[in-house]
Each structure stands twice: as structure tokens, then as C-alpha cells.
N, C-alpha and C positions, 0 to 999 in steps of 0.2 A: 673645433670641439667646444661645446658650450659648457665647460666645467663649472664655472661660477654660477651660471644660470641654473644648472641642474642642482647644485648645492642649495641655492636659495629656494628652488621649487620644492625640494624635499622638506626643508625646515618650514616653509610656508604651510605645507599640508599638515605637518605635525601641530603647528600652532593653531591652525584653523580648527582642527578637530578638538583640541583642548579648549578653545574659546567657546565653541558650540556646546561642548559638554557642560561647561560652567554656566552658560546662558540657559541651557535647558533645565538647570536645577535652581538657579538663583535669580533669574530675571523676574522682576515683579509684575511684568506685563504678560498675561496669559497668551496673547497672540504671538509674542516674540518667543516665548518658551516653546509653543507648539511648532513654530517655524524651525526652530533649532532642532527639535526632536525629529521632525520630518527630514531635514537635511542629513542628520546623523544616520538615520535609518537607510537613506538612499546611498550614502557613502559606504556604509557597512555592507549593504546588499550587493553593490557593484563590485566591491573588493572580494567578497566571498564568491561571487559568480566568476570573476576573472581567475580566482584560485582553483575553481572547480570543486568547491566544497561538497563532500558527500552528505547525504541526508536531506538535501534541499532540492526539490524539483523546481528548477528555475523557469520551466515552461508554465507552471501554475502559481508558484509563490511570487509575492511582490514584496517591496520594502516594508509594507504595512502588515504583512501576514507572517513573516519569519519571526521566530521566537526571540524573546528578549536576550536569552543566553547567546544566540547567534549574533544578535546586534552588538552586544557588548564585546564578544570575542573578535568580531570583525573590526571594531574600532581600535581595540588593543593591537590587532594585527597591523592596521594602517599606521598608527603612531609609532610602533616599534620598528617597522620596516622603514618608515620615513626617517626616523632617527638614525638607524643603522646605515641607510643609504648615504645620508649626509656625512656621517662619521667616516665611512669608507673612503668617500671622496676627499675628506680633509686629511686622511692618513696617506692616501696614495698620490694626491694631486695638490698638496698644500702650496707649492711654489706657483703653480699655474693659477690657483685661486687668488693668492695674494697679489699677483701681478695684475690681475684684472680689476681689482678694487680701486676706486678713485683715490688719488693721492690725498686729497682733502679729507676724505672719509677715514682713511687710515690715521692721518694726523689727529683727527678728533678723538681717537682712542688713547692718545698719549697720556692724558691726565686722569684717565679712569683708574679707580682704586686698584683693581686687579692687575692692571698693567704696571702701575708704579710699584706695587708690592713685589712683583716678580721680575721686573725689568733690570737691565744693567745700568742702573742710575749713575754709577760712578763714572763710567766712560762717556756717558751722554749728559752729564750734569750741566755743562755749559750750554749746549744746544737746547736742552730742556728749559733752562733759565731764560734764554732769549725767546723761546717759543711762548713761554708764559707771559713774558713782557709784551710780546706782540699781541697776544690774545687780550691781555688786560687793556692795552691801549685801544684796540679795536672795540672792545666792550664799552670803554669810557666814551669814545666818540659817538657810538650808537646811542648811548644814554643821553648825551648832550643833544644830539640831533632830534631825539624824541621829546626833548623838553623836560626830561625827568630831573628831579632835584639833585644837585651835586654838593658834596661837602667841600670844605675849604681847600683841601689838598687836590681834589679833582678839578675845582675851579682854577686853581693855580696852573695845573698842567694844561688845561684847555686854553687859558689866556697865554701861556708861554708859547703854545703853538701859533697863536695869532701874532705874537711878538716876533717870532722867527720869520713869519711871512712878511711882516712889515719891514723888518731889517733887510730881508732879501731884496725887496723892491727899492728901498732907499739906497742900498749898495749898488744896484744896477744903475740908478740915476747918477750917482756920484762917479761911478766907473765910466759911464758914457760921456761924462764931462771931462774925463781925463785925470781925475784926482787920484792921488797915491793911496796905497792900502791904509796908511796911517789916517788919512782923512776919511776913508771908507769905514774905518772902525768906529767913527762917531755914530754910524747907523745903529750898531749894536748897543752902544751906550744909551742912545735916544729911545730905542725899543725897550730896553730894560726899565727906564724911567716910566715910559708910557704904560708898561705892564703893571708896575708897582702902584701907579696912581690911577689905574683903571681907565686909561685913555685909548685902549686898543679897540678899534672899531669892529662891529659885528662882521663886516666884510672880510677883514683880515683873519678873524677867528674862524670863520667858516672855511676859508681856504687853508688856514693853518692846520686845522684838525685833520684834513685829508692828508697833509704832509706828515703829520705825526704817525698816522697809520702806515704810510708808505715807508717812512724811515725805519720804523720798528720792524716791518716785514723785510726790508732790504738788509738790515743788520742781521736778522735771523737767517735769511736765505744766503747771504754772503758767507756767513760762518759755515753753513752746511756745505757750500761749494768748496771753500778753502780747506776745511778740515776733513771733508769726505765723510762726515757723520750727520746723517739726516734723521729727522723725526720718524719718517717712514721706516728706515732701517731699524731704529730702536723698537718701534711697534711690532714689525714683522718678526724680528729676532725673538722678541718676548712671546709672541703668539706661538712661534715655532717651539720654543722651550716649553710652553704650557701644554701644547698638544702632545708632547712627548712625556708629560708628567703623569700624575695619577688621574683617576677618573674625574675627580672634581675639577682639576686644572683643565683637562681635556674638554669637559662640558662648558666651562667658562670661556675657553678659547673658541669653541664652536659657536656659541651665541654672540660673542663679541665680533667675530668675523661676519656673522649673519647681520648684525646691527650695522656694521660698516658697509656691507654690500647693499643694504636697503636704502641707504642715504642717497 
């Protein structure tokens, strides 16, 4: 049963009609306005025909000949039924819908204002903190890889990742030669000095930045596994709470679920 797909289809239709309506009134290009008006008339005509609307002889009338009143009423009918169809699915099939959304898409909602304001932040504070740390590290590495300017703190973190990689390789060499842990510890001291004096090569930095992201994600995922508290649990429980709230909360939950489903 394609519950999530049906939910998305209903919201897609509602949004499409609203966008076309706006384009038909505000687009500065006459051709685009006319195209939007034509589509709106066709949508309205077909919906009224499917409904069996009295007063319209569909064997003679066309989308261009039905009255403006019929067109407007037909569009309201489409948007309202689409909204209600998606709302009914969200009410009756919430668990099925949530289960079919990609994990990463649900996680992306965790830091959205509406979720944070209504979520159980106390019980999930630690995992949220680790998630933020992971995203921050990931964003920093992407910034570095794109060659964007870094501040001193960001540079230090990037270089420290390279130092860790250099230390790791030196330790392997010393261990392979049979040296004790005490001697292997010199690798850490040498890497620290190299980092402070700016002697970490670009090779180590590039490899080290990947490790920074992996370590941050590992710490985050290990916590989820060990504590049994995941970011997706936090998001889904918050969305569930919102959909059971007032009209405003329900509408916010509906559109956030749609946003995640479309990613």
C-alpha cells in the first residue's frame, strides 16, 4: 500500500495549484501568466467533470468556456480535497508514513525550529548535542574541501585532523618495528609540534579531515545504539505530538513530513 506516495501526491497537487495561481497573477511574463491560467482552467474543468457538476454541459463546454465562478470553485475544491486527503492519511496512517521516510531525511528535521520548540529536548539533549557536533564537523570539512576561507578556530580543527592522521601513521611504523607504547607515544608529541608549527602536509590534512567526519559520526551513532535514543525517534515522536495538537501544530507537522518525504 503506497501510503507515503499517496500523501506526497495529495500535497504535490495542493502546492502545484497554489503556485500556478500565484504565477497567473504575479509573473511579469505575459506568456507564463497565460500558461498558468490555461493549466488552472484545465485542472478545474477536469475536477468538476469528475465530480459531475450540475449546470455544465461537458459535451459542449471546454476549460476555456466555463465561467470564472466555476473555475475558481473548482480550484478551491481541488486544494481543499487534496489538503484533507493528505490530512486524513496523516491521521490514520502516521506510523506507516514515518517508517517509509528515509532516515537521513528525518534526521534533517531535528534542528528545525518547530521541532526543537516542541520536542523532548531534555531526554534527547545528549544525542542532539552529538548530532550537532557531527553536522558541524561535516560542514567544516565541506567548507575546507571547497577552498572557502576558514577562521583560526576552523583552521586549527582541520590541521588537528591532519595531525591525528600523521600520528596514526607514525605509530604504525613504530609498532611494526616492535617498539613499546611509551616509544609510540612520541608519535603524538611529534604530531602536536608539527601542527603548532604548521608542518602538517596537505596529504595528511586531506586524509585527516575524512577521519574527523567519520569519528564524529561514529561517536553520534554509537551513542544512539548504546542508549537506544536516536535522532529519528526524537523527530518522529515530536511530529506525532504535533499532529495530535492544535490546527497550527498539525499543519506544521504535515508540511515538515512532506518536506522530509521529498528529499
